[in-house]
C-alpha positions in Angstrom: -33.4 -6.7 -43.6 -36.7 -6.6 -41.8 -38.1 -3.4 -40.2 -37.0 -4.1 -36.6 -33.5 -4.7 -37.8 -33.6 -1.5 -39.9 -34.6 0.4 -36.9 -31.8 -0.8 -34.8 -29.1 -0.2 -37.4 -30.6 3.1 -38.2 -30.5 4.2 -34.5 -26.9 3.1 -34.0 -26.0 4.9 -37.3 -27.7 8.0 -36.1 -25.8 7.8 -32.8 -22.5 7.5 -34.5 -23.2 10.1 -37.3 -20.1 11.8 -38.9 -17.7 9.1 -37.1 -15.6 8.0 -39.8 -13.8 5.2 -37.9 -17.0 3.3 -37.0 -17.6 0.3 -39.2 -20.9 -1.4 -40.0 -20.3 -4.6 -41.8 -23.0 -7.4 -42.6 -22.0 -11.0 -43.0 -23.9 -14.2 -43.5 -23.9 -17.0 -40.9 -25.8 -20.2 -40.0 -28.0 -18.1 -37.9 -28.7 -15.6 -40.6 -27.4 -12.2 -41.4 -25.1 -10.7 -38.6 -24.2 -6.9 -38.7 -20.8 -6.5 -37.0 -20.3 -2.9 -35.6 -16.9 -1.5 -34.2 -14.5 1.3 -34.1 -11.4 0.7 -36.3 -9.2 3.0 -34.2 -9.8 0.9 -31.0 -9.9 -2.7 -32.5 -7.0 -4.2 -34.4 -7.7 -6.0 -37.5 -6.3 -9.2 -36.4 -8.3 -9.1 -33.1 -11.7 -8.5 -35.0 -10.7 -11.3 -37.4 -9.7 -13.8 -34.6 -12.6 -13.1 -32.1 -15.4 -12.2 -34.3 -15.2 -13.2 -38.1 -13.7 -16.5 -37.7 -16.1 -17.8 -34.9 -19.0 -16.4 -37.1 -17.9 -18.6 -39.9 -16.9 -21.7 -38.1 -18.2 -21.8 -34.6 -21.0 -19.3 -33.9 -21.6 -21.0 -30.5 -18.3 -19.5 -29.3 -19.6 -15.9 -29.8 -22.5 -16.6 -27.6 -20.3 -18.0 -24.9 -17.9 -15.0 -24.8 -20.4 -12.3 -25.6 -22.7 -10.2 -23.4 -26.5 -9.3 -24.4 -27.2 -5.7 -24.7 -30.8 -4.2 -24.5 -31.8 -2.9 -27.7 -34.1 -0.4 -26.2 -31.0 1.3 -24.6 -29.0 2.4 -27.6 -27.0 4.8 -25.4 -25.5 1.9 -23.6 -24.6 0.1 -26.8 -22.9 3.3 -28.0 -20.7 3.3 -24.7 -19.7 -0.2 -25.2 -18.6 0.8 -28.8 -16.6 3.7 -27.4 -14.9 1.3 -24.8 -13.5 -0.8 -27.6 -16.2 -3.5 -27.6 -17.8 -4.9 -30.8 -21.5 -5.0 -31.3 -23.1 -7.9 -33.2 -26.8 -7.7 -34.3 -28.5 -10.9 -35.1 -31.3 -9.9 -37.7 -33.2 -13.3 -37.3 -33.5 -13.1 -33.6 -33.2 -9.3 -33.2 -30.4 -9.9 -30.6 -27.6 -7.4 -29.8 -24.5 -8.8 -28.1 -21.2 -7.2 -27.4 -17.8 -8.8 -27.5 -14.7 -7.3 -25.7 -12.2 -6.7 -28.4 -10.5 -3.6 -27.1 -6.9 -3.7 -28.7 -5.7 -0.2 -29.0 -2.0 0.3 -29.0 -0.5 0.6 -25.5 3.0 1.6 -24.3 5.2 -1.3 -22.9 6.4 -1.5 -19.3 9.3 0.5 -18.8 11.5 2.0 -16.2 10.3 5.1 -14.4 12.1 8.5 -14.9 10.5 10.4 -12.2 10.9 7.9 -9.3 14.0 6.2 -10.1 15.9 4.1 -7.5 19.3 2.2 -7.3 17.9 -0.7 -5.3 14.6 -2.5 -5.8 12.0 -3.1 -9.0 12.5 -0.9 -11.9 9.2 -1.2 -13.7 6.7 1.5 -13.6 2.9 1.8 -14.3 1.8 2.6 -17.8 -1.2 4.4 -19.3 -3.2 1.0 -19.5 -5.7 0.4 -16.8 -5.6 -3.5 -17.3 -1.7 -3.4 -17.2 -1.5 -1.5 -14.0 -3.9 -3.7 -12.2 -2.0 -6.8 -13.4 1.2 -5.5 -12.0 -0.3 -5.2 -8.5 -1.9 -8.6 -8.8 1.3 -10.2 -9.7 2.8 -8.7 -6.4 -0.2 -9.3 -4.1 -1.8 -12.8 -5.0 -4.7 -12.6 -2.5 -8.4 -12.9 -3.1 -8.8 -10.0 -0.6 -7.4 -7.5 -3.2 -10.6 -6.1 -4.7 -11.0 -3.5 -7.5 -14.2 -1.5 -8.3 -14.4 0.0 -11.7 -16.5 3.1 -12.2 -17.1 5.5 -15.3 -16.4 9.4 -14.7 -16.4 12.3 -16.8 -19.8 13.5 -18.1 -18.5 13.8 -21.6 -15.5 11.5 -22.1 -16.8 8.5 -20.1 -13.4 7.6 -18.6 -12.9 4.3 -16.6 -11.4 4.4 -13.2 -10.4 1.6 -10.8 -10.7 1.7 -7.0 -8.4 -0.8 -5.4 -8.2 -2.0 -1.8 -7.6 -5.0 0.5 -11.0 -6.1 1.8 -9.9 -7.5 5.1 -7.8 -4.5 6.0 -9.3 -1.3 4.5 -11.2 1.3 6.5 -14.8 1.0 5.5 -15.5 4.6 6.5 -12.7 5.8 4.3 -13.8 3.7 1.3 -17.4 4.9 1.6 -16.2 8.6 1.9 -14.1 8.1 -1.1 -16.9 6.5 -3.2 -19.3 9.4 -2.3 -16.8 12.1 -3.4 -16.1 10.3 -6.7 -20.0 9.7 -7.3 -20.6 13.4 -6.7 -18.2 14.6 -9.2 -19.4 16.5 -12.4 -16.7 17.1 -14.7 -16.4 16.7 -18.4 -13.0 15.2 -19.1 -10.2 13.6 -17.1 -6.9 13.5 -19.1 -4.9 12.5 -16.0 -5.7 11.2 -12.5 -4.1 14.4 -11.0 -7.3 16.3 -12.2 -9.4 13.8 -10.4 -7.3 14.2 -7.4 -7.9 17.9 -7.2 -11.6 17.4 -7.2 -11.7 14.8 -4.4 -9.3 16.7 -2.2 -10.5 18.2 1.3 -9.1 21.5 0.8 -8.8 22.6 -3.0 -7.2 26.0 -1.8 -4.2 24.6 -0.1 -0.8 24.7 -2.0 -0.1 21.2 -0.6 -1.0 18.0 -2.3 -3.3 16.0 0.0 -2.7 12.7 -1.7 0.3 10.7 -2.4 0.9 10.1 -6.2 3.3 7.5 -7.6 4.1 5.4 -10.7 5.8 2.5 -8.8 3.8 -0.6 -8.3 6.1 -1.6 -5.2 5.2 1.5 -3.5 1.6 1.1 -4.2 1.6 -2.5 -2.8 3.1 -1.4 0.4 0.3 1.1 0.9 -2.4 -1.3 -0.1 -1.1 -3.8 2.7 -1.2 -0.9 5.1 -4.7 -0.5 4.3 -4.9 2.5 2.1 -7.1 2.9 -1.0 -5.6 3.3 -4.5 -7.3 5.0 -7.6 -6.2 4.3 -11.1 -7.5 6.2 -14.2 -7.4 4.7 -17.6 -4.9 6.5 -19.9 -3.1 7.8 -16.7 0.3 6.4 -15.6 0.0 7.6 -12.0 -1.9 6.1 -9.0 -3.5 7.9 -6.2 -3.0 6.8 -2.5 -5.4 8.0 0.1 -5.3 8.9 2.7 -1.9 10.2 3.2 0.0 12.1 5.8 2.4 15.2 5.5 5.5 12.9 6.6 4.7 10.5 3.9 5.4 13.0 1.3 9.2 12.8 2.1 9.2 8.9 2.1 10.8 7.1 -1.0 10.2 3.6 -1.4 13.8 2.9 -1.7 14.0 3.8 2.2 12.7 0.3 2.8 15.5 -1.4 0.7 18.3 0.5 2.3 19.6 0.0 5.8 17.7 1.8 8.5 20.6 4.1 9.3 20.9 5.3 5.6 17.0 5.6 5.2 16.8 7.7 8.4 19.3 10.1 7.3 18.0 10.6 3.7 14.5 11.2 5.4 15.8 13.8 7.7 17.7 15.5 5.0 14.5 15.8 3.0 12.2 16.8 5.8 14.5 19.5 7.2 15.5 20.5 3.7 11.9 21.4 3.0 11.9 23.9 5.9 15.3 25.2 4.9 14.4 25.9 1.3 11.5 28.2 2.5 13.7 29.8 5.1 17.2 30.5 3.6 16.4 33.4 1.3 13.9 35.0 3.6 16.6 35.0 6.5 18.8 36.7 4.0 16.3 39.6 3.7 15.5 39.8 7.5 19.3 40.0 8.5 20.2 42.7 6.0 17.0 44.8 6.2 16.0 44.6 10.0 18.3 42.5 12.0 22.1 42.8 11.1 23.1 42.2 14.6 22.2 38.6 14.5 25.1 37.9 11.9 28.7 37.6 13.0 30.8 40.7 12.3 33.1 38.9 9.7 30.0 37.7 7.7 28.2 41.0 7.9 31.2 42.7 6.4 31.4 40.2 3.6 27.7 40.9 2.8 27.9 44.3 2.9 31.0 44.2 0.5 29.2 41.9 -2.0 26.2 44.3 -1.8 28.0 47.5 -2.3 27.2 47.8 -5.9 23.6 46.5 -5.7 21.1 49.4 -6.1 18.1 47.3 -5.0 16.9 46.4 -1.4 17.2 42.9 -0.4 13.6 42.1 -1.1 13.7 43.3 -4.6 17.1 41.6 -5.1 15.8 38.2 -3.9 12.5 38.3 -6.0 14.4 39.1 -9.0 16.9 36.1 -8.7 13.9 33.8 -7.6 12.0 34.8 -10.6 15.0 34.3 -12.9 15.4 30.8 -11.4 11.6 30.2 -12.0 11.9 31.2 -15.6 15.1 28.9 -16.3 13.4 25.9 -14.6 10.1 26.5 -16.6 12.0 27.1 -19.9 14.2 24.0 -19.3 11.1 21.6 -18.7 9.3 22.8 -22.0 12.3 22.1 -24.2 13.8 18.8 -25.3 15.7 16.9 -22.6 19.1 17.5 -23.8 18.7 21.1 -24.8 16.7 21.8 -21.5 19.6 20.5 -19.4 22.0 22.7 -21.4 19.8 25.7 -21.0 19.5 25.2 -17.3 23.2 24.9 -16.6 24.5 27.4 -19.1 21.8 29.9 -18.6 22.2 29.7 -14.7 25.9 30.1 -14.9 25.9 33.0 -17.5 23.0 34.9 -15.9 24.4 34.7 -12.4 27.8 35.6 -13.3 26.8 38.5 -15.4 24.2 39.8 -12.9 27.1 39.8 -10.2 29.6 41.5 -12.4 26.8 44.0 -13.4 26.1 44.9 -9.7 22.5 43.6 -9.9 23.0 40.8 -7.4 25.4 39.9 -4.6 27.4 36.7 -5.1 26.5 35.3 -1.8 22.9 35.4 -2.7 23.5 33.5 -5.8 24.8 30.7 -3.6 22.0 30.8 -1.2 19.2 30.7 -4.1 21.0 28.0 -5.8 21.2 25.9 -2.5 17.5 26.7 -1.9 16.6 25.6 -5.5 18.4 22.2 -4.9 16.7 21.8 -1.5 13.4 22.0 -3.1 13.9 18.9 -5.3 14.6 16.7 -2.3 11.0 15.5 -1.8 10.4 12.4 -3.9 7.0 13.9 -4.7 7.2 16.7 -7.3 4.0 18.3 -6.2 5.7 18.7 -2.8 8.5 20.5 -4.5 6.1 22.8 -6.2 4.5 23.5 -2.7 7.7 24.6 -1.3 8.4 27.0 -4.1 5.0 28.7 -3.5 5.4 28.8 0.2 8.8 30.2 0.0 7.5 33.4 -1.7 5.0 34.0 1.3 8.2 33.8 3.5 10.1 36.1 1.4 7.3 38.7 1.4 6.8 38.4 5.0 10.4 38.9 5.7 10.7 41.9 3.6 7.9 43.6 5.4 8.4 42.6 8.9 11.8 40.8 9.3 12.1 37.9 11.6 8.6 38.7 13.2 7.1 38.3 9.7 8.9 35.0 9.2 7.6 33.8 12.5 4.0 34.8 11.6 4.5 32.9 8.2 5.8 29.9 10.1 2.9 30.0 12.5 0.5 30.2 9.6 2.2 27.2 7.9 2.0 25.1 11.1 -1.8 26.0 11.5 -2.5 25.3 8.0 -0.9 22.0 8.0 -2.6 21.0 11.3 -6.0 21.9 9.8 -5.5 20.0 6.6 -7.4 16.8 6.0 -6.7 13.8 3.8 -10.0 11.9 3.0 -11.2 13.2 6.4 -8.1 12.0 8.3 -5.6 14.5 9.9 -2.9 15.4 7.4 -0.3 15.7 10.2 -0.5 12.1 11.3 1.3 10.5 13.2 2.2 13.9 14.8 -1.7 14.5 15.4 -3.2 12.2 16.5 -0.1 10.0 17.5 0.0 6.1 17.4 3.3 5.1 19.2 4.2 2.5 16.6 3.8 5.1 13.9 7.0 7.0 15.1 9.1 3.9 14.0 8.3 4.9 10.5 8.2 8.6 10.3 11.1 11.0 10.0 13.4 8.3 11.3 12.8 4.8 9.9 13.4 2.0 12.5 14.7 -1.5 11.6 12.1 -3.4 9.5 11.2 -5.7 12.4 9.8 -2.8 14.4 7.5 -1.4 11.6 5.1 -4.2 11.0 2.1 -2.6 12.4 -0.4 -0.8 10.3 -0.2 3.0 10.4 -2.8 5.1 12.4 -3.8 7.2 9.5 -5.2 4.0 7.8 -7.8 3.2 10.4 -7.5 -0.4 9.5 -9.4 -3.4 10.7 -6.1 -5.2 11.5 -3.2 -3.6 13.6 
């Protein structure tokens, strides 16, 4: 090994010092000695044998055809390629360093989604492989206008992301805005795309998600054709859709597979269910603490009878049972699936029954809290369910302090906050503000398919 070759190999070994899964192997070829360098954890043995060793022994020209030359003066770039699963080949005679894409780490097979399951429509979902996710979209949209831009983010981990859009439809201003936000990110590690989502949001202090997140390829394709921008992160199953509106948080992809009457009914149920879940228990507090006159006399008698043994005021009573529900929900989600379901059902029944019999809670409140908990799960986006749970506590405290007046103050704050939110610089309350007439055909009510061909106003597309 000559001096130049020794220095290059020494630098690469220094950059990968104390990394046990990096392999340096020298082999003889018709062009002289070649050192093969790769990570055994990122490259399968069969892949390295088929793509590197067999061509080196039999047809070395094939290596030059599929390889990419690497500047030997930029060792850091060579190490990045190693970490990305590529194999480096250093030719001693010519002092040439090339890379071959041999990444073949194990990936999960395409399977059904458990978080956005539907009865009608495709059943496949994204995986943690970036290449697989892109292929699922290209299989559905076979157009040269479907573009994807790859970037590396994470100051320490160097994770690959892909920005996808329809070139002939996308709003260039939105695309440039998103590129700038991603380029300005300085964060060490991205384990999931939801971390990236929080860093590019317009208002990080808002309890509401400002971008739609989904694991369904058919849903992403619908947004791409509408002019939206999609972000994938390698090793993450979920895709980000931007920009997004508040109303779209209550839209399920299955709405487009159902008849318009059924889809409209379900959308209204989800939309108004969001406001019901944040209003039911605060209304209980307001009625019993400040405004008993708003209740029918018979209902008021039932409430007073059910609370006759309860020693706490309605505010403390509601906070107590709400926290119990949160504990059951969190405990169930951290346990194995079968055990978690059992704990949630049995725990809820046992604690609820025992609390009523012990005089800690009223039986009517148990019904209201259970209904409110069920309504919080109606939105197809789980982050929206979490937002409703947080906002409900604001309404509960407002009702406990000021009654109906406090609830109206909280509602005014909620509406003002939603109107002030932006999604990639676009009004979050579109199509309500600003309104495009055709958007109303696909908002809370879903009109027949033939009337919702136009692109959404929130997309700001080149085509309408």
